[in-house]
ROSE-4610 file (N, C-alpha, C; in Angstrom, 1 decimal, always signed):
// ROSE-4610
residu = [M/M/M/Q/Q/Q/E/E/E/I/I/I/R/R/R/A/A/A/I/I/I/I/I/I/D/D/D/S/S/S/L/L/L/K/K/K/L/L/L/L/L/L/P/P/P/H/H/H/P/P/P/E/E/E/G/G/G/G/G/G/Y/Y/Y/Y/Y/Y/K/K/K/E/E/E/V/V/V/H/H/H/R/R/R/S/S/S/R/R/R/T/T/T/L/L/L/V/V/V/K/K/K/D/D/D/L/L/L/N/N/N/G/G/G/V/V/V/A/A/A/D/D/D/K/K/K/S/S/S/A/A/A/Y/Y/Y/T/T/T/S/S/S/I/I/I/Y/Y/Y/Y/Y/Y/L/L/L/L/L/L/S/S/S/G/G/G/G/G/G/E/E/E/F/F/F/S/S/S/S/S/S/W/W/W/H/H/H/R/R/R/I/I/I/K/K/K/S/S/S/D/D/D/E/E/E/T/T/T/W/W/W/Y/Y/Y/F/F/F/H/H/H/L/L/L/G/G/G/C/C/C/D/D/D/V/V/V/L/L/L/I/I/I/Y/Y/Y/F/F/F/F/F/F/D/D/D/E/E/E/N/N/N/K/K/K/S/S/S/L/L/L/Q/Q/Q/T/T/T/I/I/I/Q/Q/Q/L/L/L/G/G/G/I/I/I/T/T/T/S/S/S/N/N/N/T/T/T/F/F/F/Q/Q/Q/T/T/T/T/T/T/L/L/L/P/P/P/A/A/A/N/N/N/T/T/T/W/W/W/F/F/F/A/A/A/A/A/A/K/K/K/P/P/P/V/V/V/S/S/S/K/K/K/N/N/N/D/D/D/F/F/F/C/C/C/L/L/L/V/V/V/S/S/S/C/C/C/A/A/A/V/V/V/A/A/A/P/P/P/G/G/G/F/F/F/E/E/E/F/F/F/E/E/E/D/D/D/F/F/F/E/E/E/I/I/I/A/A/A/Q/Q/Q/R/R/R/E/E/E/H/H/H/L/L/L/L/L/L/T/T/T/E/E/E/F/F/F/G/G/G/N/N/N/S/S/S/I/I/I/E/E/E/S/S/S/I/I/I/Q/Q/Q/M/M/M/I/I/I/E/E/E/A/A/A/L/L/L/T/T/T/R/R/R/T/T/T/D/D/D/P/P/P/F/F/F/T/T/T/Q/Q/Q/V/V/V/S/S/S]
num = [1/1/1/2/2/2/3/3/3/4/4/4/5/5/5/6/6/6/7/7/7/8/8/8/9/9/9/10/10/10/11/11/11/12/12/12/13/13/13/14/14/14/15/15/15/16/16/16/17/17/17/18/18/18/19/19/19/20/20/20/21/21/21/22/22/22/23/23/23/24/24/24/25/25/25/26/26/26/27/27/27/28/28/28/29/29/29/30/30/30/31/31/31/32/32/32/33/33/33/34/34/34/35/35/35/36/36/36/37/37/37/38/38/38/39/39/39/40/40/40/41/41/41/42/42/42/43/43/43/44/44/44/45/45/45/46/46/46/47/47/47/48/48/48/49/49/49/50/50/50/51/51/51/52/52/52/53/53/53/54/54/54/55/55/55/56/56/56/57/57/57/58/58/58/59/59/59/60/60/60/61/61/61/62/62/62/63/63/63/64/64/64/65/65/65/66/66/66/67/67/67/68/68/68/69/69/69/70/70/70/71/71/71/72/72/72/73/73/73/74/74/74/75/75/75/76/76/76/77/77/77/78/78/78/79/79/79/80/80/80/81/81/81/82/82/82/83/83/83/84/84/84/85/85/85/86/86/86/87/87/87/88/88/88/89/89/89/90/90/90/91/91/91/92/92/92/93/93/93/94/94/94/95/95/95/96/96/96/97/97/97/98/98/98/99/99/99/100/100/100/101/101/101/102/102/102/103/103/103/104/104/104/105/105/105/106/106/106/107/107/107/108/108/108/109/109/109/110/110/110/111/111/111/112/112/112/113/113/113/114/114/114/115/115/115/116/116/116/117/117/117/118/118/118/119/119/119/120/120/120/121/121/121/122/122/122/123/123/123/124/124/124/125/125/125/126/126/126/127/127/127/128/128/128/129/129/129/130/130/130/131/131/131/132/132/132/133/133/133/134/134/134/135/135/135/136/136/136/137/137/137/138/138/138/139/139/139/140/140/140/141/141/141/142/142/142/143/143/143/144/144/144/145/145/145/146/146/146/147/147/147/148/148/148/149/149/149/150/150/150/151/151/151/152/152/152/153/153/153/154/154/154/155/155/155/156/156/156/157/157/157/158/158/158/159/159/159/160/160/160/161/161/161/162/162/162/163/163/163/164/164/164/165/165/165/166/166/166/167/167/167/168/168/168/169/169/169/170/170/170]
x = [-23.0/-23.2/-22.0/-21.4/-20.3/-19.1/-18.8/-17.7/-17.9/-19.2/-19.5/-19.2/-19.7/-19.6/-18.1/-17.3/-15.8/-15.2/-15.6/-15.0/-15.4/-16.7/-17.2/-16.4/-16.2/-15.5/-14.0/-13.4/-11.9/-11.6/-12.4/-12.2/-12.8/-13.5/-14.2/-15.2/-16.0/-17.0/-18.2/-18.8/-19.9/-21.1/-22.3/-23.5/-23.4/-23.7/-23.7/-25.1/-25.4/-26.8/-27.4/-26.6/-27.2/-27.4/-27.0/-27.0/-25.6/-25.5/-24.2/-23.3/-22.0/-21.1/-19.9/-19.2/-18.1/-17.1/-15.9/-14.9/-14.0/-13.9/-12.9/-11.5/-10.7/-9.3/-8.3/-8.6/-7.7/-8.4/-7.8/-8.2/-6.9/-6.8/-5.6/-5.4/-4.1/-3.8/-3.6/-3.5/-3.4/-4.7/-4.8/-6.1/-6.2/-7.5/-7.8/-9.0/-9.3/-10.5/-11.7/-12.9/-14.1/-14.5/-15.6/-16.0/-16.2/-16.6/-16.8/-15.5/-14.4/-13.2/-13.1/-14.0/-14.1/-13.4/-14.0/-13.6/-12.4/-11.6/-10.6/-11.2/-10.8/-11.3/-10.1/-10.2/-9.1/-9.1/-7.9/-7.8/-8.5/-8.5/-9.3/-9.5/-10.4/-10.7/-10.9/-10.8/-11.1/-11.7/-12.6/-13.3/-13.3/-13.5/-13.9/-15.4/-16.1/-17.5/-18.0/-18.9/-19.3/-20.9/-21.3/-22.8/-23.0/-23.9/-24.3/-25.4/-25.6/-26.6/-28.0/-28.4/-29.7/-29.7/-28.6/-28.6/-28.4/-28.6/-28.3/-27.9/-27.1/-26.7/-27.8/-28.6/-29.8/-29.3/-30.2/-29.9/-29.4/-28.3/-27.6/-26.7/-26.3/-25.2/-24.4/-23.2/-22.2/-21.7/-21.0/-20.6/-19.2/-18.6/-17.3/-17.3/-16.3/-16.2/-15.9/-16.4/-16.2/-15.8/-14.6/-14.1/-14.3/-14.9/-15.1/-14.1/-13.5/-12.5/-12.9/-13.1/-13.6/-12.4/-12.8/-11.8/-12.2/-13.4/-13.7/-15.2/-15.6/-17.0/-17.5/-18.8/-19.5/-19.4/-19.8/-19.8/-20.9/-20.7/-21.7/-22.2/-23.5/-24.1/-24.3/-23.8/-23.9/-24.8/-25.9/-26.9/-26.7/-26.9/-26.8/-27.5/-27.9/-28.5/-27.5/-27.4/-26.4/-26.9/-26.2/-26.5/-27.8/-28.2/-29.5/-30.6/-30.4/-31.4/-31.8/-30.9/-31.1/-30.4/-31.1/-30.5/-29.4/-28.3/-27.1/-26.7/-26.0/-25.5/-24.0/-23.3/-21.9/-21.8/-21.1/-20.9/-19.4/-19.1/-17.7/-17.5/-16.3/-16.0/-15.3/-15.1/-14.4/-15.2/-16.5/-17.3/-17.2/-17.4/-17.4/-16.0/-14.9/-13.6/-13.4/-14.2/-14.1/-13.8/-12.8/-12.4/-12.4/-12.7/-12.9/-13.8/-14.4/-15.2/-15.3/-15.5/-15.7/-17.0/-17.7/-19.0/-18.8/-19.2/-18.9/-19.7/-19.2/-19.8/-21.3/-22.1/-23.6/-24.4/-23.8/-24.6/-25.4/-26.7/-27.5/-27.1/-26.8/-26.4/-26.8/-26.9/-27.2/-26.5/-26.4/-25.7/-26.3/-26.0/-26.4/-25.6/-25.3/-24.6/-25.4/-24.7/-25.3/-26.0/-25.4/-26.0/-26.6/-27.8/-28.4/-27.8/-27.0/-26.4/-24.9/-24.5/-23.0/-22.9/-21.7/-21.4/-20.4/-20.2/-19.1/-18.4/-17.1/-16.3/-15.6/-15.7/-15.1/-14.4/-13.5/-13.1/-13.6/-13.9/-14.4/-13.4/-12.9/-12.1/-12.9/-12.9/-13.6/-12.7/-12.8/-11.9/-12.7/-12.6/-12.1/-12.8/-12.2/-12.6/-14.1/-14.6/-16.0/-16.2/-17.4/-17.9/-19.4/-19.9/-21.3/-22.3/-21.8/-22.7/-22.8/-21.9/-22.0/-22.7/-23.4/-24.0/-25.5/-26.2/-27.7/-28.3/-29.2/-29.9/-31.2/-31.5/-32.7/-34.0/-35.0/-36.3/-37.0/-37.7/-38.2/-39.0/-39.9/-40.8/-40.0/-39.0/-38.2/-37.5/-37.0/-36.3/-37.4/-38.5/-39.6/-40.0/-40.1/-40.5/-39.4/-38.1/-37.0/-36.6/-36.6/-35.9/-36.9/-38.1/-39.1/-39.6/-38.7/-39.1/-39.1/-38.9/-39.0/-39.4/-39.9/-40.3/-39.1/-38.0/-36.8/-36.3/-36.3/-35.9/-36.9/-38.2/-39.1/-38.9/-38.7/-38.4/-37.1/-36.1/-34.8/-34.9/-35.6/-35.8/-36.6/-37.7/-38.5/-37.7/-36.9/-36.2/-35.1/-34.5/-33.3/-33.4/-34.7/-34.9/-35.7/-35.6/-36.3/-37.4/-38.5/-39.6/-39.0/-38.2/-37.5/-36.0/-35.5/-34.1/-33.0/-33.3/-32.3/-32.4/-33.3/-33.4/-32.5/-31.7/-30.7/-31.4/-31.2/-31.8/-30.7/-30.9/-29.8/-30.4]
y = [-23.6/-22.1/-21.4/-21.9/-21.2/-21.2/-22.3/-22.3/-21.3/-21.2/-20.3/-18.9/-18.5/-17.2/-16.9/-17.9/-17.7/-17.4/-18.0/-17.8/-16.4/-16.1/-14.7/-13.7/-13.8/-12.8/-12.8/-13.9/-13.9/-13.4/-13.6/-13.1/-11.7/-11.2/-9.9/-9.8/-10.9/-11.0/-10.1/-9.6/-8.8/-9.4/-9.1/-9.6/-9.2/-10.1/-9.8/-9.7/-8.8/-8.6/-9.8/-10.7/-12.0/-13.0/-12.8/-13.8/-14.2/-14.8/-15.2/-14.0/-14.2/-13.2/-13.2/-12.0/-11.9/-10.8/-10.9/-9.8/-9.8/-8.6/-8.5/-8.6/-9.5/-9.7/-9.2/-9.0/-8.4/-7.7/-6.6/-5.8/-5.4/-5.9/-5.7/-4.2/-3.8/-2.4/-2.3/-3.4/-3.4/-3.1/-2.1/-1.7/-2.1/-2.5/-2.8/-2.0/-1.9/-1.2/-2.1/-1.4/-2.2/-2.7/-3.4/-4.0/-2.9/-1.7/-0.7/+0.1/-0.3/+0.4/+1.8/+2.1/+3.4/+3.6/+2.9/+3.0/+2.0/+2.5/+1.6/+0.7/-0.5/-1.5/-2.2/-2.7/-3.6/-4.9/-5.4/-6.6/-7.8/-7.9/-8.9/-8.5/-9.1/-9.0/-10.4/-10.5/-11.8/-11.5/-12.4/-12.3/-13.7/-13.7/-14.8/-14.8/-15.9/-16.0/-17.2/-17.0/-18.0/-18.1/-19.3/-19.6/-20.6/-20.3/-21.4/-22.2/-23.4/-24.3/-23.8/-22.8/-22.2/-21.1/-20.7/-19.6/-20.0/-19.1/-19.4/-18.1/-18.3/-17.2/-17.1/-16.0/-15.9/-15.7/-16.0/-15.9/-14.5/-14.4/-13.1/-13.4/-12.3/-12.4/-11.1/-11.3/-10.2/-10.1/-9.0/-8.8/-9.3/-10.1/-10.7/-12.2/-12.9/-14.3/-14.3/-15.4/-15.6/-17.0/-17.2/-18.5/-18.7/-19.8/-20.2/-21.2/-21.1/-22.0/-22.5/-23.8/-24.3/-24.4/-24.0/-24.1/-25.0/-24.8/-25.4/-25.7/-26.7/-27.0/-28.1/-28.1/-29.0/-28.6/-29.5/-29.1/-28.0/-27.3/-26.3/-26.6/-26.5/-26.7/-25.3/-25.2/-24.0/-24.3/-23.6/-23.8/-22.6/-22.9/-21.9/-22.3/-21.3/-21.6/-21.4/-22.5/-22.5/-21.7/-21.7/-20.9/-21.4/-22.7/-23.2/-23.0/-22.2/-21.9/-23.2/-24.1/-25.3/-25.2/-25.7/-25.6/-26.7/-26.2/-27.0/-26.9/-27.9/-27.9/-28.3/-27.6/-28.0/-28.1/-29.2/-29.4/-29.2/-28.3/-28.1/-28.6/-29.2/-29.6/-30.9/-31.4/-32.6/-33.8/-33.9/-35.1/-35.2/-34.1/-34.1/-34.2/-33.9/-33.9/-32.9/-31.8/-30.7/-29.4/-28.7/-27.6/-26.2/-26.2/-24.9/-25.0/-23.9/-23.8/-22.4/-22.1/-20.8/-20.6/-19.5/-19.2/-18.0/-18.2/-17.2/-15.9/-14.8/-13.5/-13.5/-12.8/-12.7/-13.9/-14.9/-16.1/-16.0/-16.3/-16.3/-17.5/-17.3/-18.4/-18.2/-19.3/-19.2/-20.4/-20.4/-21.5/-21.7/-22.9/-23.3/-24.4/-24.5/-25.6/-26.9/-28.0/-29.3/-29.7/-29.3/-29.7/-28.5/-28.6/-27.5/-27.4/-28.3/-28.3/-27.9/-27.4/-27.1/-25.7/-25.5/-24.2/-24.6/-23.6/-23.7/-22.4/-22.4/-21.3/-21.4/-20.4/-20.4/-19.1/-19.0/-17.7/-17.6/-16.3/-16.1/-15.0/-15.3/-14.3/-13.9/-12.6/-12.0/-11.3/-11.5/-10.8/-10.5/-9.2/-8.0/-7.9/-7.1/-7.0/-6.7/-7.2/-6.9/-5.5/-5.0/-3.7/-3.9/-3.3/-3.6/-3.1/-2.1/-1.7/-2.7/-3.7/-4.8/-6.0/-5.9/-7.0/-6.8/-7.9/-7.8/-9.0/-8.7/-9.8/-10.0/-11.3/-11.6/-11.4/-11.0/-11.0/-12.3/-12.9/-14.3/-14.4/-13.4/-13.5/-13.4/-12.6/-12.6/-13.9/-14.6/-15.9/-16.9/-16.9/-17.9/-17.7/-16.5/-16.3/-16.8/-16.4/-16.8/-18.2/-18.8/-20.1/-21.2/-20.8/-21.8/-22.8/-23.5/-24.5/-25.9/-26.1/-27.5/-27.3/-28.4/-28.4/-28.1/-28.8/-28.6/-27.1/-26.5/-25.1/-24.2/-24.4/-23.6/-23.8/-25.0/-25.2/-24.5/-24.6/-23.9/-22.4/-21.9/-20.4/-20.0/-20.7/-20.3/-20.5/-21.6/-21.8/-20.9/-20.3/-19.5/-18.1/-17.6/-16.1/-15.7/-14.4/-13.9/-12.9/-12.9/-11.9/-10.5/-10.3/-9.0/-9.3/-9.0/-9.5/-9.0/-8.0/-7.4/-7.8/-8.8/-9.4/-10.5/-10.4/-11.4/-12.5/-13.7/-14.9/-15.6/-15.8/-16.6/-17.7]
z = [+17.6/+17.3/+17.9/+19.0/+19.6/+18.7/+18.0/+17.0/+15.9/+15.4/+14.3/+14.8/+16.0/+16.6/+16.7/+17.2/+17.3/+16.0/+14.9/+13.6/+13.1/+13.3/+12.9/+13.6/+14.9/+15.7/+15.3/+15.2/+15.0/+13.6/+12.6/+11.2/+11.0/+12.0/+11.9/+10.8/+10.6/+9.5/+9.8/+8.8/+8.8/+8.1/+8.4/+7.6/+6.2/+5.3/+3.8/+3.4/+2.4/+2.0/+1.4/+0.8/+0.2/+1.3/+2.5/+3.6/+4.0/+5.2/+5.6/+6.1/+6.3/+6.8/+5.9/+5.8/+4.9/+5.5/+4.9/+5.1/+3.9/+3.3/+2.2/+2.9/+2.3/+2.8/+1.8/+0.6/-0.4/-1.5/-1.9/-3.0/-3.8/-4.9/-5.7/-6.0/-5.9/-6.3/-7.8/-8.4/-9.9/-10.4/-11.3/-11.9/-13.3/-13.7/-15.0/-15.4/-16.7/-17.2/-17.0/-16.8/-16.7/-18.1/-18.2/-19.5/-20.6/-20.2/-21.1/-21.5/-20.8/-21.1/-20.5/-19.6/-19.0/-17.6/-16.7/-15.3/-14.9/-14.0/-13.4/-12.3/-12.3/-11.3/-10.8/-9.5/-9.0/-9.9/-10.2/-11.0/-10.4/-9.0/-8.3/-6.9/-6.3/-4.8/-4.3/-2.9/-2.3/-0.9/-0.5/+0.8/+1.4/+2.8/+3.5/+3.5/+3.4/+3.4/+4.2/+5.2/+6.1/+6.0/+5.9/+6.0/+7.1/+8.0/+9.0/+8.4/+9.0/+8.4/+8.2/+9.0/+8.9/+7.9/+7.2/+6.3/+4.9/+4.0/+2.6/+1.9/+0.9/+0.0/-1.1/-1.0/-1.9/-3.4/-4.3/-5.7/-6.0/-6.7/-7.0/-8.2/-8.8/-9.9/-9.8/-10.3/-10.4/-11.8/-12.1/-13.5/-13.8/-12.8/-13.0/-12.7/-13.1/-12.7/-11.2/-10.5/-9.1/-8.8/-8.2/-7.8/-6.3/-5.9/-4.5/-4.2/-3.0/-2.4/-1.1/-0.9/+0.3/+1.4/+2.7/+3.7/+4.9/+5.4/+6.7/+6.8/+7.6/+7.9/+7.0/+6.8/+6.0/+4.5/+3.6/+2.2/+2.0/+0.9/+0.5/-0.9/-1.1/-2.4/-3.1/-4.3/-5.1/-6.2/-6.3/-7.4/-8.4/-9.7/-10.7/-11.9/-12.7/-14.0/-15.1/-15.9/-17.0/-18.2/-19.3/-20.5/-21.1/-20.8/-21.4/-20.4/-19.3/-18.3/-17.5/-17.4/-16.6/-15.3/-14.3/-12.9/-12.8/-12.3/-12.1/-10.6/-10.1/-8.7/-8.7/-7.9/-7.6/-6.1/-5.6/-4.2/-3.9/-3.0/-2.6/-1.2/-0.9/+0.4/+0.5/+1.7/+2.0/+1.5/+1.7/+1.2/-0.3/-1.0/-2.5/-3.1/-2.3/-2.7/-3.9/-3.8/-4.8/-3.9/-4.2/-3.3/-3.9/-5.2/-5.8/-7.1/-7.4/-8.6/-9.0/-10.3/-10.8/-11.4/-11.1/-11.7/-12.6/-13.9/-14.9/-14.6/-15.0/-14.9/-15.3/-14.6/-15.0/-14.8/-14.1/-13.8/-12.5/-12.6/-11.3/-10.5/-9.2/-8.4/-6.9/-6.2/-4.7/-4.1/-2.7/-2.1/-0.7/-0.2/+1.2/+1.7/+3.0/+3.5/+3.4/+3.2/+3.1/+4.4/+5.6/+6.9/+7.5/+8.1/+8.8/+10.2/+10.6/+12.0/+11.9/+10.8/+10.7/+10.0/+9.4/+8.7/+7.7/+6.8/+5.8/+5.7/+5.6/+5.4/+4.1/+3.2/+1.9/+1.7/+0.7/+0.2/-1.2/-1.6/-2.9/-3.5/-4.7/-5.5/-6.7/-6.9/-8.0/-8.9/-10.2/-11.2/-12.4/-12.9/-12.2/-10.9/-10.0/-8.6/-8.4/-7.2/-6.8/-6.4/-6.9/-6.5/-6.2/-5.2/-4.9/-6.0/-6.8/-7.9/-9.0/-9.0/-10.0/-9.4/-8.3/-7.6/-7.6/-8.0/-8.1/-7.4/-6.4/-5.7/-6.5/-6.8/-7.7/-7.0/-7.8/-7.3/-7.7/-6.8/-7.0/-8.2/-8.5/-9.6/-10.9/-11.0/-12.2/-12.5/-11.4/-11.6/-12.0/-11.4/-11.8/-13.2/-13.7/-15.1/-16.0/-15.7/-16.6/-16.5/-15.3/-15.1/-14.5/-14.2/-13.6/-14.5/-15.2/-16.2/-15.7/-14.4/-13.9/-12.4/-11.8/-10.4/-9.5/-9.9/-9.1/-9.1/-10.3/-10.4/-9.6/-9.7/-8.9/-7.4/-7.0/-5.6/-5.1/-5.9/-5.5/-5.5/-6.5/-6.5/-5.3/-5.0/-3.8/-2.5/-2.4/-1.2/-0.9/-2.0/-1.9/-2.3/-2.2/-2.3/-1.0/-0.8/+0.4/-0.1/+0.6/+0.2/+0.4/+1.4/+1.6/+1.4/+0.2/-0.2/+0.7/+1.6/+2.4/+3.9/+4.1/+5.5/+5.7/+6.7/+7.1/+7.9/+7.5/+8.2/+8.9/+10.2/+11.0/+11.7]
């Protein structure tokens, strides 16, 4: 826990609404139009994102593609529902020898460290840039209705949602 606290403090990470800790480290000054061609948005943004072994990134989606880059700690499991509403898993880290992955815009996804006794530190780049108004935390019942088509999907939905979606678990 001391190493995790040192990383959080040195990177000046803050609690994230989906769980874990983050800090925006870059917001492009290059502007692009949003999907409706109306508003200007940053071309891309990037953050540091840390999950300790007892935490998880709850099911959420954003309106842009998001690429995760592994940096430090144990591997992280990223769960998502594909276009066929099937549960998929990607493992990032040293053990899996996979160091980046991209989740398409509007994909429901969640994540957790492989080890409950460790942590993972990643960076996430979002293009067009992340805005909190483009971010949606899933309601458990909605996901169960739409994606609860297997025991594994039901278990992952229940394990990676919170009854109060804005409660930080540490």
